[in-house]
TIMAR-324861 format. One record per atom (N, C-alpha, C): residue in one letter; x, y, z. Coordinates in steps of 0.02 Angstrom, whole numbers, padded with zeros to 5 digits, always signed. Layout:
<rs>
AXYZ
...
</rs>
This chain:
<rs>
M+00248-00188+01131
M+00248-00250+01093
M+00178-00269+01072
D+00129-00253+01114
D+00060-00270+01097
D+00039-00234+01033
W+00062-00171+01024
W+00044-00133+00964
W+00069-00169+00902
I+00130-00196+00904
I+00158-00231+00846
I+00117-00293+00830
N+00096-00330+00881
N+00053-00389+00870
N-00013-00370+00838
R-00043-00315+00862
R-00107-00293+00833
R-00097-00268+00761
L-00041-00234+00749
L-00025-00211+00681
L-00017-00271+00634
N+00019-00322+00657
N+00027-00382+00616
N-00039-00417+00603
S-00082-00419+00653
S-00149-00450+00644
S-00190-00411+00593
A-00185-00345+00595
A-00222-00304+00547
A-00195-00315+00477
I-00129-00319+00470
I-00099-00332+00404
I-00119-00401+00379
N-00120-00451+00424
N-00142-00518+00404
N-00214-00517+00379
Y-00257-00479+00412
Y-00326-00472+00389
Y-00328-00443+00319
M-00289-00390+00307
M-00288-00358+00241
M-00263-00407+00188
E-00212-00445+00204
E-00185-00494+00156
E-00237-00548+00140
E-00275-00569+00189
E-00327-00620+00178
E-00384-00594+00135
H-00394-00528+00135
H-00450-00498+00098
H-00425-00455+00040
I-00364-00465+00019
I-00335-00422-00033
I-00372-00425-00099
K-00402-00483-00114
K-00439-00489-00177
K-00512-00468-00169
G-00533-00455-00109
G-00602-00434-00097
G-00605-00363-00070
E-00654-00352-00031
E-00664-00286+00000
E-00630-00286+00068
I-00586-00238+00078
I-00552-00231+00143
I-00592-00179+00183
D-00621-00202+00237
D-00661-00159+00281
D-00614-00122+00328
M-00605-00057+00316
M-00558-00018+00356
M-00580-00012+00429
E-00645-00013+00440
E-00669-00012+00509
E-00648-00075+00545
E-00651-00132+00510
E-00630-00196+00540
E-00554-00196+00552
V-00517-00167+00506
V-00444-00162+00515
V-00429-00123+00579
G-00465-00068+00588
G-00456-00028+00649
G-00473-00067+00712
K-00528-00104+00710
K-00548-00144+00768
K-00494-00196+00784
I-00468-00229+00734
I-00416-00279+00744
I-00354-00247+00776
A-00339-00186+00753
A-00281-00150+00779
A-00294-00118+00847
G-00357-00117+00867
G-00375-00089+00932
G-00381-00014+00933
C-00400+00015+00876
C-00409+00088+00873
C-00457+00104+00817
Y-00471+00168+00809
Y-00513+00188+00753
Y-00474+00182+00688
S-00511+00171+00634
S-00481+00164+00568
S-00436+00224+00551
Y-00459+00283+00565
Y-00422+00344+00551
Y-00354+00343+00585
H-00353+00325+00649
H-00290+00323+00687
H-00244+00268+00661
F-00274+00211+00643
F-00232+00157+00616
F-00199+00179+00552
Q-00237+00211+00508
Q-00208+00234+00445
Q-00152+00284+00456
R-00160+00329+00503
R-00107+00378+00518
R-00046+00343+00547
M-00056+00297+00593
M-00001+00261+00623
M+00036+00218+00572
F-00003+00185+00528
F+00026+00144+00475
F+00071+00187+00431
T+00047+00245+00411
T+00086+00290+00369
T+00150+00311+00404
Y+00145+00325+00467
Y+00204+00345+00506
Y+00255+00288+00509
M+00231+00227+00522
M+00276+00170+00531
M+00304+00144+00464
A+00263+00143+00413
A+00283+00113+00349
A+00310+00164+00299
D+00301+00228+00313
D+00321+00282+00269
D+00286+00278+00201
V+00227+00249+00201
V+00184+00247+00142
V+00112+00244+00167
T+00066+00277+00132
T-00003+00275+00154
T-00031+00205+00149
L-00081+00191+00188
L-00112+00125+00188
L-00142+00110+00120
S-00174+00158+00089
S-00204+00146+00023
S-00151+00131-00029
E-00093+00165-00025
E-00039+00151-00071
E-00009+00082-00059
Y-00003+00063+00004
Y+00021-00004+00021
Y-00024-00058-00009
I-00089-00049-00002
I-00137-00097-00028
I-00133-00099-00105
R-00127-00041-00136
R-00122-00039-00209
R-00059-00074-00233
R-00003-00063-00199
R+00059-00096-00218
R+00055-00171-00209
R+00024-00194-00154
R+00017-00265-00142
R-00025-00297-00197
K-00079-00265-00215
K-00122-00291-00268
K-00084-00296-00334
M-00044-00245-00349
M-00006-00246-00412
M+00046-00302-00411
S+00081-00312-00354
S+00131-00366-00354
S+00099-00434-00359
L+00043-00443-00326
L+00009-00508-00331
L-00020-00518-00401
A-00044-00464-00431
A-00069-00467-00500
A-00013-00487-00548
A+00046-00461-00538
A+00103-00479-00580
A+00118-00553-00575
V+00116-00580-00514
V+00128-00652-00505
V+00074-00692-00541
D+00012-00671-00536
D-00043-00706-00570
D-00034-00705-00645
L-00012-00647-00672
L-00001-00642-00744
L+00055-00688-00766
L+00108-00691-00727
L+00164-00735-00744
L+00144-00809-00741
S+00094-00825-00701
S+00072-00894-00697
S+00023-00912-00753
G+00008-00863-00797
G-00031-00877-00856
G-00104-00856-00855
E-00125-00822-00801
E-00195-00800-00799
E-00207-00744-00849
K-00269-00740-00873
K-00288-00688-00922
K-00290-00620-00888
V-00274-00569-00926
V-00272-00501-00900
V-00339-00481-00871
I-00393-00494-00907
I-00459-00475-00883
I-00477-00509-00817
D-00458-00572-00810
D-00472-00608-00748
D-00433-00579-00690
V-00370-00563-00702
V-00328-00534-00650
V-00356-00465-00630
A-00374-00425-00679
A-00401-00358-00666
A-00463-00362-00621
L-00508-00406-00639
L-00570-00413-00600
L-00557-00441-00531
S-00510-00488-00525
S-00499-00519-00460
S-00466-00471-00410
Y-00434-00419-00434
Y-00404-00370-00389
Y-00444-00306-00383
G-00507-00309-00405
G-00554-00255-00392
G-00555-00199-00443
Y-00525-00208-00500
Y-00528-00156-00552
Y-00592-00165-00591
D-00626-00109-00603
D-00690-00112-00638
D-00683-00126-00712
S-00625-00111-00739
S-00615-00122-00810
S-00542-00140-00823
P-00530-00177-00878
P-00461-00192-00896
P-00421-00129-00912
T-00455-00077-00936
T-00420-00015-00953
T-00390+00017-00891
A-00428+00020-00837
A-00403+00048-00774
A-00345+00006-00748
F-00351-00059-00752
F-00298-00103-00730
F-00235-00093-00773
N-00244-00090-00839
N-00188-00079-00885
N-00150-00015-00867
R-00188+00038-00855
R-00158+00103-00839
R-00117+00098-00774
S-00146+00069-00722
S-00111+00063-00658
S-00050+00017-00664
F-00058-00038-00700
F-00004-00086-00707
F+00054-00054-00746
K+00038-00019-00799
K+00090+00012-00840
K+00126+00067-00800
K+00089+00103-00759
K+00119+00155-00718
K+00169+00123-00668
K+00152+00065-00642
K+00195+00032-00593
K+00255-00003-00625
Y+00244-00040-00679
Y+00295-00083-00708
Y+00324-00058-00774
G+00294-00008-00804
G+00321+00019-00866
G+00301-00018-00929
V+00263-00072-00923
V+00238-00110-00980
V+00165-00128-00967
T+00130-00143-01020
T+00061-00165-01012
T+00058-00235-00982
P+00004-00253-00951
P-00002-00321-00922
P+00006-00376-00975
G-00021-00363-01035
G-00015-00413-01088
G+00058-00425-01108
R+00094-00372-01116
R+00165-00379-01134
R+00205-00411-01076
F+00189-00391-01015
F+00221-00421-00956
F+00209-00495-00953
R+00148-00515-00968
R+00129-00586-00965
R+00168-00627-01017
K+00181-00597-01075
K+00216-00632-01129
K+00290-00640-01115
K+00318-00594-01075
K+00390-00597-01061
K+00404-00652-01016
</rs>
C-alpha cells in the first residue's frame, strides 16, 4: 500500500509541474526509488511509458485551454513546445485536426 501512496504522490508532483519542467530525479525521490526504476515501474503499472503519459496529459490539458479560448501560440509555449509548428504537429497527430481548427469548433 505504501508503494501506491508514493506513486500517487509522484503523479501529484508531475501534475503540479505539468506546465513547467518535471524533474525526474525529484519524481524518483518522491516515489522512494531511483528515477530509472520509477519509470520502469510506471510503465509496468500503467502500460504506457512515463514520457508518453506526460505527453498525453499535456495534450489533453492543451485541448481544454484551446476550448476556453486561449491562443494557440500561448498554449504551445505554456506546455513547453519551442515552436507553434512542433505543437501543431503533435496536436494534429493526437486529435486529427490542427489546434486552430480545434479551437474554432
